[in-house]
KOLVO-245415 format. One record per atom (N, C-alpha, C, O): residue number from 1; residue in three letters; atom name; x, y, z. Coordinates in nm, 3 decimals, always signed. Each point is the difference from the previous one (the first is absolute). Layout:
[NUM, 'ALA', 'CA', [X, Y, Z]]
...
END
This chain:
[1, 'UNK', 'N', [+0.086, -0.116, +0.000]]
[1, 'UNK', 'CA', [-0.086, +0.116, +0.000]]
[1, 'UNK', 'C', [+0.090, +0.122, +0.000]]
[1, 'UNK', 'O', [+0.103, +0.000, +0.068]]
[2, 'UNK', 'N', [-0.138, +0.102, -0.141]]
[2, 'UNK', 'CA', [+0.077, +0.124, +0.006]]
[2, 'UNK', 'C', [+0.012, +0.068, -0.134]]
[2, 'UNK', 'O', [-0.033, -0.056, -0.104]]
[3, 'UNK', 'N', [+0.080, +0.174, +0.109]]
[3, 'UNK', 'CA', [+0.028, +0.084, -0.115]]
[3, 'UNK', 'C', [+0.016, +0.141, +0.054]]
[3, 'UNK', 'O', [+0.060, +0.018, +0.106]]
[4, 'UNK', 'N', [-0.112, +0.081, -0.176]]
[4, 'UNK', 'CA', [+0.010, +0.135, +0.052]]
[4, 'UNK', 'C', [-0.122, +0.030, +0.088]]
[4, 'UNK', 'O', [-0.103, -0.065, -0.013]]
[5, 'UNK', 'N', [+0.116, +0.161, +0.100]]
[5, 'UNK', 'CA', [-0.103, +0.030, +0.100]]
[5, 'UNK', 'C', [-0.113, +0.081, -0.061]]
[5, 'UNK', 'O', [+0.022, +0.111, -0.048]]
[6, 'UNK', 'N', [-0.143, -0.168, +0.050]]
[6, 'UNK', 'CA', [-0.119, +0.068, -0.052]]
[6, 'UNK', 'C', [-0.093, +0.042, +0.114]]
[6, 'UNK', 'O', [-0.115, +0.037, -0.023]]
[7, 'UNK', 'N', [+0.165, -0.042, +0.147]]
[7, 'UNK', 'CA', [-0.079, +0.036, +0.119]]
[7, 'UNK', 'C', [-0.123, -0.089, +0.014]]
[7, 'UNK', 'O', [-0.105, +0.045, +0.046]]
[8, 'UNK', 'N', [+0.117, -0.172, -0.086]]
[8, 'UNK', 'CA', [-0.112, -0.093, +0.007]]
[8, 'UNK', 'C', [-0.011, -0.063, +0.137]]
[8, 'UNK', 'O', [+0.099, -0.009, +0.074]]
[9, 'UNK', 'N', [-0.219, -0.036, -0.040]]
[9, 'UNK', 'CA', [-0.024, -0.076, +0.122]]
[9, 'UNK', 'C', [+0.009, -0.147, -0.038]]
[9, 'UNK', 'O', [-0.084, -0.050, -0.074]]
[10, 'UNK', 'N', [+0.185, -0.020, +0.124]]
[10, 'UNK', 'CA', [+0.025, -0.139, -0.037]]
[10, 'UNK', 'C', [-0.071, -0.099, +0.091]]
[10, 'UNK', 'O', [+0.002, -0.120, -0.027]]
[11, 'UNK', 'N', [-0.062, +0.167, +0.135]]
[11, 'UNK', 'CA', [-0.066, -0.092, +0.094]]
[11, 'UNK', 'C', [-0.108, -0.085, -0.065]]
[11, 'UNK', 'O', [-0.007, -0.119, +0.029]]
[12, 'UNK', 'N', [-0.079, +0.173, -0.117]]
[12, 'UNK', 'CA', [-0.102, -0.085, -0.063]]
[12, 'UNK', 'C', [+0.061, -0.115, -0.083]]
[12, 'UNK', 'O', [-0.057, -0.108, -0.006]]
[13, 'UNK', 'N', [+0.171, +0.133, -0.055]]
[13, 'UNK', 'CA', [+0.067, -0.105, -0.077]]
[13, 'UNK', 'C', [+0.041, -0.113, +0.093]]
[13, 'UNK', 'O', [-0.024, -0.117, -0.030]]
[14, 'UNK', 'N', [+0.085, +0.152, +0.143]]
[14, 'UNK', 'CA', [+0.044, -0.103, +0.092]]
[14, 'UNK', 'C', [-0.117, -0.070, +0.068]]
[14, 'UNK', 'O', [+0.009, -0.119, +0.030]]
[15, 'UNK', 'N', [-0.117, +0.189, -0.006]]
[15, 'UNK', 'CA', [-0.122, -0.064, +0.054]]
[15, 'UNK', 'C', [-0.051, -0.107, -0.096]]
[15, 'UNK', 'O', [-0.039, -0.109, +0.042]]
[16, 'UNK', 'N', [+0.040, +0.141, -0.170]]
[16, 'UNK', 'CA', [-0.052, -0.092, -0.101]]
[16, 'UNK', 'C', [+0.083, -0.128, -0.009]]
[16, 'UNK', 'O', [-0.054, -0.106, -0.032]]
[17, 'UNK', 'N', [+0.183, +0.115, +0.060]]
[17, 'UNK', 'CA', [+0.088, -0.116, -0.012]]
[17, 'UNK', 'C', [+0.035, -0.064, +0.134]]
[17, 'UNK', 'O', [+0.077, -0.096, +0.003]]
[18, 'UNK', 'N', [-0.131, +0.145, +0.106]]
[18, 'UNK', 'CA', [+0.032, -0.053, +0.132]]
[18, 'UNK', 'C', [-0.035, -0.148, +0.006]]
[18, 'UNK', 'O', [-0.110, -0.041, -0.036]]
[19, 'UNK', 'N', [+0.206, -0.039, +0.084]]
[19, 'UNK', 'CA', [-0.018, -0.144, +0.007]]
[19, 'UNK', 'C', [+0.038, -0.074, -0.126]]
[19, 'UNK', 'O', [+0.002, -0.123, +0.000]]
[20, 'UNK', 'N', [+0.029, +0.194, -0.107]]
[20, 'UNK', 'CA', [+0.035, -0.063, -0.128]]
[20, 'UNK', 'C', [+0.143, +0.028, -0.043]]
[20, 'UNK', 'O', [+0.048, -0.059, -0.097]]
[21, 'UNK', 'N', [+0.021, +0.146, +0.168]]
[21, 'UNK', 'CA', [+0.135, +0.041, -0.038]]
[21, 'UNK', 'C', [+0.097, -0.042, +0.110]]
[21, 'UNK', 'O', [-0.024, +0.025, +0.118]]
[22, 'UNK', 'N', [+0.134, -0.089, -0.157]]
[22, 'UNK', 'CA', [+0.099, -0.046, +0.098]]
[22, 'UNK', 'C', [+0.103, +0.107, +0.032]]
[22, 'UNK', 'O', [+0.053, +0.003, +0.111]]
[23, 'UNK', 'N', [-0.023, +0.084, -0.207]]
[23, 'UNK', 'CA', [+0.101, +0.104, +0.021]]
[23, 'UNK', 'C', [-0.028, +0.117, -0.094]]
[23, 'UNK', 'O', [-0.061, -0.015, -0.105]]
[24, 'UNK', 'N', [+0.108, +0.132, +0.148]]
[24, 'UNK', 'CA', [-0.013, +0.122, -0.080]]
[24, 'UNK', 'C', [+0.141, +0.053, -0.025]]
[24, 'UNK', 'O', [+0.075, +0.023, +0.095]]
[25, 'UNK', 'N', [-0.039, -0.004, -0.221]]
[25, 'UNK', 'CA', [+0.129, +0.056, -0.037]]
[25, 'UNK', 'C', [-0.028, +0.137, -0.061]]
[25, 'UNK', 'O', [-0.079, +0.013, -0.093]]
[26, 'UNK', 'N', [+0.145, +0.089, +0.147]]
[26, 'UNK', 'CA', [-0.033, +0.138, -0.035]]
[26, 'UNK', 'C', [+0.124, +0.073, -0.052]]
[26, 'UNK', 'O', [+0.109, -0.017, +0.053]]
[27, 'UNK', 'N', [-0.127, +0.099, -0.157]]
[27, 'UNK', 'CA', [+0.107, +0.090, -0.043]]
[27, 'UNK', 'C', [-0.061, +0.127, -0.055]]
[27, 'UNK', 'O', [-0.121, +0.010, -0.017]]
[28, 'UNK', 'N', [+0.204, +0.087, -0.009]]
[28, 'UNK', 'CA', [-0.045, +0.127, -0.056]]
[28, 'UNK', 'C', [-0.004, +0.110, +0.104]]
[28, 'UNK', 'O', [+0.033, -0.021, +0.117]]
[29, 'UNK', 'N', [-0.074, +0.139, -0.161]]
[29, 'UNK', 'CA', [+0.003, +0.117, +0.087]]
[29, 'UNK', 'C', [-0.108, -0.003, +0.108]]
[29, 'UNK', 'O', [+0.008, +0.076, +0.097]]
[30, 'UNK', 'N', [-0.107, -0.163, -0.111]]
[30, 'UNK', 'CA', [-0.107, -0.008, +0.100]]
[30, 'UNK', 'C', [+0.013, -0.122, +0.090]]
[30, 'UNK', 'O', [-0.099, -0.043, +0.060]]
[31, 'UNK', 'N', [+0.218, -0.012, -0.049]]
[31, 'UNK', 'CA', [+0.024, -0.120, +0.080]]
[31, 'UNK', 'C', [-0.053, +0.014, +0.142]]
[31, 'UNK', 'O', [-0.069, -0.089, +0.049]]
[32, 'UNK', 'N', [+0.101, +0.198, +0.017]]
[32, 'UNK', 'CA', [-0.041, +0.016, +0.140]]
[32, 'UNK', 'C', [-0.151, +0.001, +0.015]]
[32, 'UNK', 'O', [-0.053, -0.062, +0.093]]
[33, 'UNK', 'N', [-0.018, +0.130, -0.181]]
[33, 'UNK', 'CA', [-0.147, +0.006, +0.008]]
[33, 'UNK', 'C', [-0.062, -0.138, -0.023]]
[33, 'UNK', 'O', [-0.095, -0.037, +0.068]]
[34, 'UNK', 'N', [+0.149, -0.037, -0.162]]
[34, 'UNK', 'CA', [-0.053, -0.133, -0.029]]
[34, 'UNK', 'C', [+0.029, -0.094, +0.117]]
[34, 'UNK', 'O', [-0.087, -0.077, +0.040]]
[35, 'UNK', 'N', [+0.207, +0.082, +0.013]]
[35, 'UNK', 'CA', [+0.035, -0.085, +0.114]]
[35, 'UNK', 'C', [-0.088, +0.032, +0.121]]
[35, 'UNK', 'O', [-0.045, -0.090, +0.070]]
[36, 'UNK', 'N', [+0.022, +0.216, -0.046]]
[36, 'UNK', 'CA', [-0.085, +0.043, +0.112]]
[36, 'UNK', 'C', [-0.143, -0.054, -0.017]]
[36, 'UNK', 'O', [-0.060, -0.049, +0.095]]
[37, 'UNK', 'N', [+0.006, +0.059, -0.217]]
[37, 'UNK', 'CA', [-0.135, -0.049, -0.027]]
[37, 'UNK', 'C', [-0.007, -0.151, +0.020]]
[37, 'UNK', 'O', [-0.097, -0.051, +0.057]]
[38, 'UNK', 'N', [+0.197, -0.021, -0.103]]
[38, 'UNK', 'CA', [+0.003, -0.145, +0.017]]
[38, 'UNK', 'C', [+0.004, -0.036, +0.149]]
[38, 'UNK', 'O', [-0.072, -0.090, +0.044]]
[39, 'UNK', 'N', [+0.155, +0.158, +0.031]]
[39, 'UNK', 'CA', [+0.009, -0.024, +0.145]]
[39, 'UNK', 'C', [-0.133, +0.030, +0.069]]
[39, 'UNK', 'O', [-0.043, -0.076, +0.086]]
[40, 'UNK', 'N', [-0.022, +0.185, -0.124]]
[40, 'UNK', 'CA', [-0.128, +0.037, +0.060]]
[40, 'UNK', 'C', [-0.107, -0.104, -0.027]]
[40, 'UNK', 'O', [-0.093, -0.016, +0.080]]
[41, 'UNK', 'N', [+0.105, -0.055, -0.191]]
[41, 'UNK', 'CA', [-0.099, -0.104, -0.034]]
[41, 'UNK', 'C', [+0.043, -0.139, +0.046]]
[41, 'UNK', 'O', [-0.061, -0.100, -0.037]]
[42, 'UNK', 'N', [+0.167, +0.093, +0.119]]
[42, 'UNK', 'CA', [+0.038, -0.126, +0.063]]
[42, 'UNK', 'C', [+0.104, -0.084, -0.071]]
[42, 'UNK', 'O', [+0.027, -0.112, +0.043]]
[43, 'UNK', 'N', [+0.031, +0.162, -0.149]]
[43, 'UNK', 'CA', [+0.103, -0.076, -0.069]]
[43, 'UNK', 'C', [+0.129, +0.004, +0.080]]
[43, 'UNK', 'O', [+0.036, +0.102, +0.058]]
[44, 'UNK', 'N', [+0.035, -0.216, -0.056]]
[44, 'UNK', 'CA', [+0.124, -0.011, +0.077]]
[44, 'UNK', 'C', [+0.124, -0.013, -0.089]]
[44, 'UNK', 'O', [+0.104, +0.056, +0.032]]
[45, 'UNK', 'N', [-0.114, -0.128, -0.141]]
[45, 'UNK', 'CA', [+0.114, -0.025, -0.088]]
[45, 'UNK', 'C', [+0.006, +0.108, -0.108]]
[45, 'UNK', 'O', [-0.047, -0.020, -0.112]]
[46, 'UNK', 'N', [+0.106, +0.134, +0.148]]
[46, 'UNK', 'CA', [+0.008, +0.115, -0.089]]
[46, 'UNK', 'C', [+0.148, +0.032, -0.023]]
[46, 'UNK', 'O', [+0.075, +0.022, +0.096]]
[47, 'UNK', 'N', [-0.034, -0.020, -0.221]]
[47, 'UNK', 'CA', [+0.141, +0.016, -0.032]]
[47, 'UNK', 'C', [+0.023, +0.115, -0.097]]
[47, 'UNK', 'O', [-0.051, -0.003, -0.112]]
[48, 'UNK', 'N', [+0.127, +0.105, +0.153]]
[48, 'UNK', 'CA', [+0.037, +0.105, -0.095]]
[48, 'UNK', 'C', [+0.115, -0.050, -0.088]]
[48, 'UNK', 'O', [+0.082, -0.080, +0.044]]
[49, 'UNK', 'N', [-0.077, +0.125, -0.167]]
[49, 'UNK', 'CA', [+0.112, -0.032, -0.087]]
[49, 'UNK', 'C', [+0.034, +0.124, -0.083]]
[49, 'UNK', 'O', [-0.078, +0.095, -0.005]]
[50, 'UNK', 'N', [+0.192, -0.098, -0.058]]
[50, 'UNK', 'CA', [+0.041, +0.113, -0.083]]
[50, 'UNK', 'C', [+0.016, -0.047, -0.143]]
[50, 'UNK', 'O', [+0.010, -0.120, -0.027]]
[51, 'UNK', 'N', [-0.008, +0.214, -0.064]]
[51, 'UNK', 'CA', [+0.012, -0.032, -0.143]]
[51, 'UNK', 'C', [+0.134, -0.061, -0.031]]
[51, 'UNK', 'O', [+0.028, -0.034, -0.115]]
END
């Protein structure tokens, strides 16, 4: 998940996939916002990566 920051709310995305995703790999300029949304929705295996 990731790309440039569009000021989107990512929580609905993570709600939709809760229980179906084993890990989230994030990159891009909005990494922190995406990681925060995943954590807020209960995801534990969240990994930032770089290009």
